[in-house]
Structure formats: structure tokens, C-alpha cells
BAVEX-596956 format. One line per field, with one value per atom (N, C-alpha, C, O): x, y, z; residue in one letter; atom name. Coordinates in steps of 0.05 Angstrom, whole numbers. Each point is the difference from the previous one (the first is absolute). Layout:
# BAVEX-596956
px	X/...
py	Y/...
pz	Z/...
code	a/...
site	CA/...
END
This chain:
# BAVEX-596956
px	16/-16/17/-6/27/17/21/8/0/19/28/5/12/28/15/-6/26/16/24/8/3/23/23/5/11/22/21/2/13/20/25/2/16/24/18/17/-21/17/-11/13/-36/-10/-24/-14/10/-23/-23/3/-24/-23/9/15/-25/8/-12/-23/37/-10/-19/8/-31/-20/-1/-4/7/-2/-28/-4/-15/-28/-13/2/-16/-13/-22/-10/3/-21/-27/-17/12/-24/-2/-21/44/0/-5/-15/28/-3/-29/-11/-1/-28/-18/-19/24/-16/4/-18/42/5/-15/-10/9/-14/-30/-13/3/-29/-6/-22/41/-3/-2/-17/35/-1/-25/-12/4/-24/-24/-17/14/-23/-1/-21/44/1/2/-10/23/3/24/4/13/24/20/1/15/21/21/5/7/19/23/8/1/23/-9/18/-43/-10/-5/-9/14/-5/19/25/-35/18/16/-11/37/16/-3/6/-17/-3/-21/-1/-16/-20/12/-13/38/13/-4/6/-17/-6/23/-1/21/22/-6/-20/36/-5/-21/-7/-4/-20/10/-14/40/11/4/-3/9/3/-27/-2/-20/-26/-8/-13/20/-7/15/-11/37/15/-11/-1/-7/-12/-27/-6/-10/-25/5/-14/33/7/10/-9/27/11/-22/-1/-16/-21/-21/-11/6/-18/11/-14/40/13/0/0/0/0/-29/-4/-16/-29/-10/-18/30/-9/-28/-16/9/-28/-21/-22/28/-20/-4/-23/44/-2/-15/-16/21/-13/-30/-16/8/-28/-13/-23/36/-11/-5/-20/40/-3/-25/-15/11/-24/-25/-19/17/-24/-5/-23/44/-3/-11/-16/26/-9/-29/-16/8/-29/-17/-22/32/-15/-2/-21/42/0/-21/-13/10/-19/-28/-17/13/-25/-11/-24/44/-10/-2/-14/28/-4/-1/10/-23/-3/9/-14/37/10/-17/2/-19/-16/-23/-11/4/-23/5/-19/43/4/-4/-12/23/-5/-29/-9/-5/-28/-16/-18/24/-13/5/-17/43/6/-15/-9/5/-14/-29/-12/1/-28/-2/-22/43/2/-10/-16/25/-5/26/21/-23/24/4/-19/45/6/0/12/-25/-1/0/-8/16/-1/-25/-6/-9/-26/5/19/-36/2/-18/-17/20/-17/-29/-5/-13/-28/-11/-23/39/-10/-5/18/-42/-6/14/5/2/15/-18/11/-38/-16/-6/-11/19/-4/19/25/-35/17/6/21/-38/5/4/-16/37/7/16/11/-9/15/28/19/-19/25/6/-18/43/9/14/21/-31/11/24/-2/24/26/0/-7/12/0/26/22/-25/23/16/18/-24/15/28/18/-12/28/17/23/-34/16/5/21/-41/3/21/15/-14/20/29/18/-15/26/6/23/-44/5/7/10/-16/8/29/10/6/28/10/-4/17/8/18/-2/19/19/-15/12/-37/-13/-22/-12/7/-21/8/-17/41/11/26/16/-12/24/23/1/18/23/25/20/-23/22/5/-18/42/6/3/-7/18/5/-26/-12/5/-23/2/-19/42/3/-3/-10/18/-3/-30/-10/-4/-28/-15/-18/26/-13/5/-19/42/7/-17/-10/7/-18/-29/-13/3/-27/-3/-20/40/-1/1/-15/32/2/-25/-9/-4/-26/-21/-15/14/-21/5/-19/44/5/-7/-9/13/-6/-30/-10/-6/-28/-11/-17/28/-8/7/-15/39/8/-20/-3/-9/-20/-24/-12/5/-23/8/-15/40/10/0/-7/17/1/-30/-4/-14/-27/-16/-15/19/-18/14/-14/40/13/13/11
py	-24/24/25/19/-19/25/0/-20/45/4/-10/-3/-3/-8/24/22/-28/23/4/-18/42/8/-17/-4/-8/-17/16/25/-39/13/6/-8/23/8/-24/2/-26/-23/-15/-19/27/-13/-18/-7/-2/-18/15/24/-38/12/3/-16/37/5/-21/-9/1/-20/14/19/-28/13/-15/-24/38/-13/-9/-19/33/-7/-4/17/-39/-7/21/13/-11/17/-8/17/-44/-9/9/8/-11/7/30/9/8/28/8/18/-30/5/-7/15/-38/-7/19/5/6/20/26/13/-5/24/-3/19/-43/-4/-1/9/-19/0/28/7/11/28/13/15/-20/12/-8/17/-43/-10/10/9/-10/7/30/9/5/29/6/23/-42/6/17/-2/18/14/-18/-22/30/-17/-9/-23/40/-7/-20/-12/8/-19/-27/-18/13/-26/-20/2/-22/-19/-18/-13/12/-15/-30/-17/10/-27/-14/-25/40/-11/-10/-15/24/-10/18/-8/32/18/19/15/-16/19/25/0/20/24/17/-4/22/18/17/5/3/17/-17/11/-37/-16/-2/2/-6/-2/27/1/21/27/5/11/-18/4/-16/9/-33/-17/12/0/9/13/24/4/12/24/-7/12/-32/-9/-12/5/-22/-13/19/-3/23/21/16/6/0/15/-17/11/-37/-18/-7/-17/30/-3/-30/-9/-4/-28/0/-18/37/-1/6/-11/30/6/-24/-7/-7/-24/-22/-14/11/-21/6/-18/43/8/-4/-9/17/-3/-31/-8/-8/-29/-11/-17/26/-9/10/-16/41/10/-15/-6/-1/-14/-29/-10/-2/-27/0/-18/40/2/4/-10/26/5/-26/-5/-11/-24/-20/-15/14/-17/14/-9/30/14/9/-1/9/10/30/11/3/29/7/-15/36/8/29/18/-12/26/18/25/-36/16/13/19/-27/11/30/16/-8/28/17/21/-30/15/1/21/-42/-1/20/14/-14/19/29/17/-11/27/8/23/-41/5/7/17/-30/6/24/5/9/22/-7/14/-37/-9/6/-12/29/8/-18/-10/6/-13/19/22/-27/20/-17/-23/36/-11/11/24/-42/8/19/-4/25/18/-11/-17/27/-8/9/22/-39/7/-4/7/-16/-4/-30/-16/10/-27/-10/16/-42/-12/-1/-1/0/-1/28/2/18/28/5/-4/12/6/-26/-1/-19/-25/5/13/-23/3/25/4/13/25/-3/11/-26/-2/-30/-17/10/-26/5/13/-23/5/-17/-25/37/-14/-13/14/-39/-14/6/-2/10/9/-23/5/-29/-22/0/-11/24/0/14/-8/29/14/-18/0/-17/-19/-21/-9/1/-19/12/-14/38/13/5/-2/9/5/-26/1/-23/-26/-4/-18/34/-1/21/24/-35/18/22/22/-26/20/23/22/-27/20/15/19/-29/15/29/18/-14/26/1/-19/41/1/9/23/-41/6/3/12/-21/1/29/13/-4/28/1/20/-41/0/-7/-21/36/-6/-25/-16/10/-24/-26/-19/19/-23/-4/-22/45/-2/-10/-16/27/-8/-31/-14/5/-29/-17/-20/29/-14/-2/-21/44/1/-20/-14/14/-17/-29/-17/11/-28/-9/-22/41/-7/-5/-18/34/-3/-28/-14/7/-26/-22/-21/25/-21/-3/-23/45/-2/-15/-18/24/-15/-29/-17/11/-28/-16/-24/37/-14/-9/-22/39/-7/-21/-18/20/-21/-27/-19/18/-25/-11/-24/42/-8/-9/-19/34/-5/-13/-10/10/-11/-27/-11
pz	0/0/0/-14/29/3/-22/-11/4/-21/8/24/-44/6/9/-8/25/10/-18/-15/16/-15/6/24/-43/7/17/-1/17/16/-17/-23/34/-14/-7/-18/32/-6/-24/-10/0/-24/4/-19/43/5/14/6/-1/14/28/11/3/28/18/-5/25/18/21/14/-14/18/27/0/22/25/8/14/-25/4/-26/-18/14/-25/-6/18/-44/-8/12/7/-4/13/29/10/4/29/2/17/-35/2/-6/13/-33/-6/22/6/8/23/24/15/-13/20/-7/18/-43/-8/6/10/-17/5/30/9/7/29/11/17/-27/9/-10/15/-40/-10/16/7/0/15/29/9/4/28/6/20/-38/3/18/8/-2/17/-15/-25/39/-14/-12/10/-32/-14/19/0/16/19/22/13/-9/20/-11/15/-41/-11/12/-3/18/13/-20/-18/22/-19/6/-17/41/7/-18/-1/-12/-18/-26/-14/7/-23/-25/-22/26/-22/-6/-19/35/-2/15/15/-17/15/-13/-23/39/-11/-23/-19/21/-21/-26/-22/25/-24/-14/-25/40/-12/-12/-21/35/-9/-27/-19/18/-26/-23/-23/30/-22/-9/-24/43/-8/-17/-20/26/-15/-28/-20/18/-26/-17/-24/35/-16/-9/-21/38/-9/-23/-19/20/-22/-26/-22/25/-23/-9/-17/29/-6/4/-14/34/5/11/-7/25/11/-19/1/-19/-21/-18/-7/-1/-16/14/-12/38/16/1/-3/9/2/-27/-1/-20/-28/-6/-13/21/-5/16/-11/35/16/-13/-2/-8/-13/-25/-7/-9/-25/5/-15/37/6/9/-6/21/7/-26/-2/-16/-25/-17/-12/11/-15/12/-15/41/13/3/15/-30/0/27/5/13/26/1/17/-35/-3/-29/-17/10/-27/-3/10/-22/-2/-17/2/-19/-18/15/-10/35/15/5/-3/10/7/-25/1/-24/-24/-9/-10/14/-7/18/-9/35/18/-8/0/-7/-9/-25/-3/-16/-24/6/-13/33/8/19/11/-6/18/28/12/-2/27/16/-6/25/16/23/12/-4/25/22/-3/25/22/26/1/19/28/13/-1/13/12/24/16/-15/23/22/-6/31/22/-6/-10/16/-2/-29/-5/-13/-28/-4/4/-12/-5/-24/-19/18/-22/-25/-22/25/-24/-13/-22/36/-10/-24/3/-24/-24/-15/-13/15/-13/-30/-13/1/-29/-4/-22/41/-2/13/-9/31/16/4/2/0/8/27/0/22/26/4/-2/8/5/26/20/-18/26/15/-11/35/15/13/16/-24/12/-9/13/-37/-9/20/4/9/21/23/12/-5/21/-6/17/-43/-8/4/10/-18/3/29/8/8/29/15/22/-35/12/0/14/-28/-1/21/-3/24/22/-9/11/-31/-9/-15/-4/-5/-17/17/-10/34/17/4/-4/12/4/-16/1/-15/-17/17/9/-4/15/-20/8/-31/-19/-10/-9/11/-8/-31/-12/1/-29/-15/6/-26/-15/-15/-1/-11/-16/17/-10/35/17/7/-1/8/5/-25/2/-25/-25/-5/-9/15/-4/18/-8/33/19/-10/3/-14/-10/-24/-3/-15/-24/9/-10/29/10/13/-4/20/13/-20/2/-24/-21/-13/-6/1/-12/19/-9/35/20/1/3/-4/1/-24/3/-27/-24/2/-10/22/3/17/-5/25/16/-17/4/-24/-17/-21/-7/-2/-18/13/-13/38/14/5/-1/4/5/-24/1/-23/-23/-23/-18/16/-24/4/-19
code	m/m/m/m/c/c/c/c/q/q/q/q/h/h/h/h/f/f/f/f/v/v/v/v/p/p/p/p/s/s/s/s/a/a/a/a/k/k/k/k/g/g/g/g/g/g/g/g/a/a/a/a/p/p/p/p/k/k/k/k/l/l/l/l/a/a/a/a/v/v/v/v/s/s/s/s/d/d/d/d/e/e/e/e/a/a/a/a/a/a/a/a/l/l/l/l/t/t/t/t/g/g/g/g/i/i/i/i/l/l/l/l/f/f/f/f/v/v/v/v/l/l/l/l/q/q/q/q/t/t/t/t/g/g/g/g/i/i/i/i/p/p/p/p/w/w/w/w/e/e/e/e/d/d/d/d/l/l/l/l/p/p/p/p/q/q/q/q/s/s/s/s/l/l/l/l/g/g/g/g/y/y/y/y/g/g/g/g/s/s/s/s/g/g/g/g/m/m/m/m/t/t/t/t/c/c/c/c/w/w/w/w/w/w/w/w/r/r/r/r/l/l/l/l/r/r/r/r/d/d/d/d/w/w/w/w/n/n/n/n/a/a/a/a/a/a/a/a/c/c/c/c/v/v/v/v/w/w/w/w/v/v/v/v/q/q/q/q/l/l/l/l/h/h/h/h/q/q/q/q/a/a/a/a/m/m/m/m/l/l/l/l/t/t/t/t/r/r/r/r/l/l/l/l/c/c/c/c/v/v/v/v/h/h/h/h/k/k/k/k/q/q/q/q/i/i/i/i/d/d/d/d/k/k/k/k/r/r/r/r/c/c/c/c/r/r/r/r/a/a/a/a/h/h/h/h/l/l/l/l/r/r/r/r/q/q/q/q/r/r/r/r/v/v/v/v/i/i/i/i/a/a/a/a/s/s/s/s/r/r/r/r/i/i/i/i/a/a/a/a/r/r/r/r/r/r/r/r/g/g/g/g/v/v/v/v/e/e/e/e/s/s/s/s/s/s/s/s/e/e/e/e/g/g/g/g/l/l/l/l/g/g/g/g/k/k/k/k/n/n/n/n/r/r/r/r/w/w/w/w/v/v/v/v/v/v/v/v/e/e/e/e/r/r/r/r/t/t/t/t/h/h/h/h/g/g/g/g/w/w/w/w/f/f/f/f/a/a/a/a/g/g/g/g/f/f/f/f/g/g/g/g/k/k/k/k/l/l/l/l/r/r/r/r/i/i/i/i/r/r/r/r/f/f/f/f/e/e/e/e/r/r/r/r/r/r/r/r/l/l/l/l/d/d/d/d/i/i/i/i/h/h/h/h/e/e/e/e/a/a/a/a/l/l/l/l/l/l/l/l/k/k/k/k/l/l/l/l/a/a/a/a/a/a/a/a/a/a/a/a/h/h/h/h/i/i/i/i/c/c/c/c/a/a/a/a/r/r/r/r/f/f/f/f/v/v/v/v/d/d/d/d/r/r/r/r/w/w/w/w/c/c/c/c
site	N/CA/C/O/N/CA/C/O/N/CA/C/O/N/CA/C/O/N/CA/C/O/N/CA/C/O/N/CA/C/O/N/CA/C/O/N/CA/C/O/N/CA/C/O/N/CA/C/O/N/CA/C/O/N/CA/C/O/N/CA/C/O/N/CA/C/O/N/CA/C/O/N/CA/C/O/N/CA/C/O/N/CA/C/O/N/CA/C/O/N/CA/C/O/N/CA/C/O/N/CA/C/O/N/CA/C/O/N/CA/C/O/N/CA/C/O/N/CA/C/O/N/CA/C/O/N/CA/C/O/N/CA/C/O/N/CA/C/O/N/CA/C/O/N/CA/C/O/N/CA/C/O/N/CA/C/O/N/CA/C/O/N/CA/C/O/N/CA/C/O/N/CA/C/O/N/CA/C/O/N/CA/C/O/N/CA/C/O/N/CA/C/O/N/CA/C/O/N/CA/C/O/N/CA/C/O/N/CA/C/O/N/CA/C/O/N/CA/C/O/N/CA/C/O/N/CA/C/O/N/CA/C/O/N/CA/C/O/N/CA/C/O/N/CA/C/O/N/CA/C/O/N/CA/C/O/N/CA/C/O/N/CA/C/O/N/CA/C/O/N/CA/C/O/N/CA/C/O/N/CA/C/O/N/CA/C/O/N/CA/C/O/N/CA/C/O/N/CA/C/O/N/CA/C/O/N/CA/C/O/N/CA/C/O/N/CA/C/O/N/CA/C/O/N/CA/C/O/N/CA/C/O/N/CA/C/O/N/CA/C/O/N/CA/C/O/N/CA/C/O/N/CA/C/O/N/CA/C/O/N/CA/C/O/N/CA/C/O/N/CA/C/O/N/CA/C/O/N/CA/C/O/N/CA/C/O/N/CA/C/O/N/CA/C/O/N/CA/C/O/N/CA/C/O/N/CA/C/O/N/CA/C/O/N/CA/C/O/N/CA/C/O/N/CA/C/O/N/CA/C/O/N/CA/C/O/N/CA/C/O/N/CA/C/O/N/CA/C/O/N/CA/C/O/N/CA/C/O/N/CA/C/O/N/CA/C/O/N/CA/C/O/N/CA/C/O/N/CA/C/O/N/CA/C/O/N/CA/C/O/N/CA/C/O/N/CA/C/O/N/CA/C/O/N/CA/C/O/N/CA/C/O/N/CA/C/O/N/CA/C/O/N/CA/C/O/N/CA/C/O/N/CA/C/O/N/CA/C/O/N/CA/C/O/N/CA/C/O/N/CA/C/O/N/CA/C/O/N/CA/C/O/N/CA/C/O/N/CA/C/O/N/CA/C/O/N/CA/C/O/N/CA/C/O/N/CA/C/O/N/CA/C/O/N/CA/C/O/N/CA/C/O/N/CA/C/O/N/CA/C/O/N/CA/C/O/N/CA/C/O/N/CA/C/O/N/CA/C/O/N/CA/C/O/N/CA/C/O/N/CA/C/O/N/CA/C/O/N/CA/C/O/N/CA/C/O/N/CA/C/O/N/CA/C/O/N/CA/C/O/N/CA/C/O/N/CA/C/O/N/CA/C/O/N/CA/C/O/N/CA/C/O/N/CA/C/O/N/CA/C/O/N/CA/C/O/N/CA/C/O/N/CA/C/O/N/CA/C/O/N/CA/C/O
END
């Protein structure tokens, strides 16, 4: 899943102290629990928090998370679990996506509005690292959001495909 690393100056691939799979598991552990990177226990075998952070940064720069998310969406489309054409069809019929306000019944404006389900926010809030933004760097926060989106899609792929 992850990109190949740049060869070392000696001519071969660099020797990684922590495997890519262990680093990915460490990143997912931090994403789920919300612990700071420096508090990731090395006894779990994921390497240090900084190792996982560096891999997250490098893989984000290599667009690994976007490709993973796109692969999950494609698989869901192939198994007819989502239809990307729906959004375009709704736009053609001038049906807007909106979030329901308090006190507005869901049947009000039927055919004029498509009420966006707020459970997506709940899915993202289920990841401890995304509940409150502690990451100072935008690229790391963006990488965590992309990984969380791919992880959410993977749940549906496991369930339906």
C-alpha cells in the first residue's frame, strides 16, 4: 500500500527499523485513541511516535491516503453500494444539499432539499485524534482526515463487498 522509499546512498533500499505495517498500525492507534504522538508506547511494537508521524507525513506527501480512499470508493461503486451519479442528478434537478435547522421537519420542502445526515460528523468524531484538533501542521491534520475517511469507507467495504 505504501510507496517505496528513496534508496540510500549505499545503493540499496534503506533498512527500516520498523516495518510499514507496524507504522501504519501505530498511526491508526494514535488516530483512534487520540493520544499524543510522543506518548505512543514502544512496547506495542509500532515504533516511536515520531517514526509513525514521519511515515504519516511522507505517505501523505506521496498521496497514499487519497489513493487508498479512492480505491475504497471504487470498490463500493463496483459492488453497487454507492452511485456517484446521484449527486450530479440531484444538481440537475436543482435539489440542494442542506443541513436541517432546529425546529424544521424533515418532510418540509420535500423535493426541494436533500437533508444531509450528520452521522458523518459522528463517524469522524469517533476518532480521538480528530475530536479536537491538536495538530499544528495542516498537512498532518489533513493526512489524518484522509486516513479516517479511507478507514470509514473500509468499514463499508468489509461489510458489503
